[in-house]
C-alpha positions in Angstrom: -0.2 -28.0 -5.7 1.0 -25.3 -6.5 2.1 -21.8 -4.8 0.0 -20.0 -8.3 -3.1 -22.3 -6.9 -5.9 -20.2 -4.8 -5.3 -21.6 -1.9 -5.3 -19.4 1.9 -3.4 -20.3 4.9 -4.9 -18.7 8.1 -2.7 -18.5 12.1 -4.6 -19.0 13.7 -3.3 -17.2 17.7 -4.6 -19.7 20.3 -3.1 -21.2 23.1 -6.0 -23.6 23.2 -4.9 -25.4 19.8 -3.4 -28.7 20.0 -4.2 -30.5 17.1 -5.0 -28.9 13.3 -8.6 -30.1 11.0 -8.5 -29.6 8.0 -5.1 -31.8 5.6 -2.9 -29.3 6.8 -0.5 -32.2 4.4 -1.8 -30.0 1.3 -0.9 -26.3 3.0 2.8 -26.3 4.0 5.0 -28.5 1.7 7.5 -28.3 4.3 6.3 -30.2 6.4 2.6 -30.2 8.6 1.0 -27.2 10.0 1.9 -25.6 14.1 -0.4 -27.1 16.4 -1.4 -23.9 16.9 -2.5 -22.7 13.6 -4.9 -24.2 11.0 -5.2 -24.3 6.7 -8.6 -23.7 5.5 -9.6 -23.4 1.1 -11.3 -20.0 0.7 -11.7 -17.4 -2.2 -10.7 -14.5 -2.5 -14.1 -13.5 -2.2 -14.5 -14.7 1.8 -15.4 -12.1 3.5 -13.6 -12.4 7.0 -17.5 -13.5 8.4 -17.6 -16.2 6.7 -13.6 -17.4 7.8 -14.6 -16.6 11.4 -16.9 -19.1 10.3 -14.7 -21.7 9.0 -12.3 -21.4 12.4 -15.8 -22.0 14.5 -15.8 -24.9 11.8 -12.2 -26.2 12.7 -12.8 -25.8 16.2 -15.9 -24.9 18.3 -13.7 -24.8 22.1 -12.2 -21.4 20.4 -15.2 -18.3 19.7 -19.5 -18.4 20.6 -21.4 -16.1 18.3 -20.1 -13.4 19.9 -16.1 -13.7 19.7 -14.9 -11.0 18.3 -12.1 -11.7 15.6 -9.0 -9.2 14.8 -7.5 -10.4 11.3 -4.4 -8.3 10.3 -2.7 -10.4 7.1 1.2 -10.9 8.1 4.1 -11.5 4.3 7.1 -10.7 2.9 8.4 -7.8 2.3 10.8 -8.8 0.1 12.4 -4.2 -0.5 13.3 -4.9 3.2 14.2 -8.6 3.4 11.7 -9.1 6.4 7.8 -10.2 7.2 5.5 -7.3 7.7 2.1 -7.0 9.0 -1.5 -5.0 8.0 -3.1 -3.1 9.8 -5.6 -5.6 11.8 -9.6 -5.7 11.6 -10.8 -5.9 14.2 -14.5 -6.9 16.0 -15.5 -8.6 13.6 -18.4 -12.4 14.6 -20.0 -14.8 13.4 -23.2 -14.2 13.9 -23.8 -9.9 13.6 -25.2 -7.8 17.6 -28.1 -7.4 14.8 -29.3 -11.0 14.2 -28.6 -12.5 17.6 -30.5 -9.3 19.5 -33.6 -10.1 16.3 -32.9 -13.8 17.2 -33.5 -12.6 21.3 -36.6 -10.9 20.0 -39.2 -12.3 23.2 -41.0 -14.4 22.4 -44.0 -12.4 23.0 -43.2 -9.9 20.2 -42.8 -11.9 17.4 -46.4 -12.9 15.1 -44.5 -15.9 13.1 -41.5 -17.6 11.6 -41.9 -15.3 8.6 -41.6 -11.9 11.4 -38.2 -13.3 12.6 -37.3 -14.3 9.1 -38.1 -10.3 7.6 -36.3 -9.4 11.3 -32.8 -11.2 11.0 -32.8 -10.4 7.3 -33.2 -6.4 7.6 -30.2 -7.0 9.8 -28.2 -8.2 8.5 -28.8 -5.8 5.3 -29.1 -3.2 7.7 -25.7 -3.8 9.2 -23.4 -4.8 6.6 -22.5 -1.3 5.2 -20.1 0.0 7.3 -18.9 -4.0 8.8 -16.1 -4.4 8.9 -16.9 -8.3 8.5 -17.7 -7.8 5.2 -14.7 -7.0 3.8 -13.0 -9.7 1.4 -10.0 -11.2 1.8 -9.8 -9.5 -2.4 -10.1 -5.6 0.0 -7.5 -7.2 2.3 -5.3 -7.3 -0.6 -4.3 -11.1 1.1 -2.2 -12.5 -2.2 -1.1 -16.6 -1.8 1.8 -16.7 0.2 0.2 -14.5 2.8 -0.2 -15.9 5.8 -3.8 -14.5 8.0 -3.2 -14.0 12.0 -6.7 -13.7 13.8 -6.7 -13.3 17.4 -9.6 -15.0 19.3 -11.1 -12.5 22.4 -14.9 -14.2 24.0 -16.8 -12.5 25.7 -16.6 -13.3 30.2 -19.8 -13.4 29.7 -23.0 -13.3 28.2 -25.9 -14.0 29.9 -29.1 -12.5 29.2 -31.7 -12.0 31.6 -35.9 -12.3 31.0 -36.5 -8.9 33.2 -38.5 -6.1 32.3 -35.6 -4.3 31.1 -33.6 -7.5 29.4 -29.1 -6.0 30.1 -27.9 -6.3 26.8 -23.7 -7.2 26.3 -21.4 -4.7 25.3 -17.8 -5.6 24.7 -15.4 -3.1 25.8 -11.9 -3.7 24.3 -10.3 -5.8 26.4 -12.8 -8.9 26.0 -14.7 -8.1 28.6 -18.3 -7.5 29.6 -20.0 -4.4 30.0 -24.2 -4.8 31.1 -26.0 -1.6 29.1 -30.2 -1.5 30.6 -32.1 -1.5 27.1 -36.7 -2.1 27.4 -35.9 -2.7 23.0 -33.6 -5.8 22.2 -31.0 -3.6 20.4 -26.9 -4.3 21.1 -25.7 -0.7 22.7 
């Protein structure tokens, strides 16, 4: 495999990583990947949400559907003779908050499977416009040979209570969960 191939490496930042799931020998000519590093095949049109899902497939214990994934590109700057990092793209989740809310709608509000899927589809299309998770690697100017760092923060609790006033999690920047009351099933 040559350096110019569309092979992209991903660095998963976690103290919990103890083995790799994908064949690391294909990606690292100088030896196997580090124990906290995962290498995956992706294309320039891969979105950050798809990448978060690939990480979940590689190691499910790192995240749940609403864990925040923060990505940044690490690249070598030959003019400075050192590695640099881009500004991070933060708040990427494997599922949109709107999709999760539509799926968690109380049973009495669901007419049938088609209406449920329609709600999930509408939620996805409405949230797609400004969602950082829809940015592609090409839009981030990711090049072969660059690394993509990912920091995952898991909310402390994602439990919902089934009361008349539903309590829905709202995430703070520190990965904690704050609850906001809502009579509708929408994420704040």
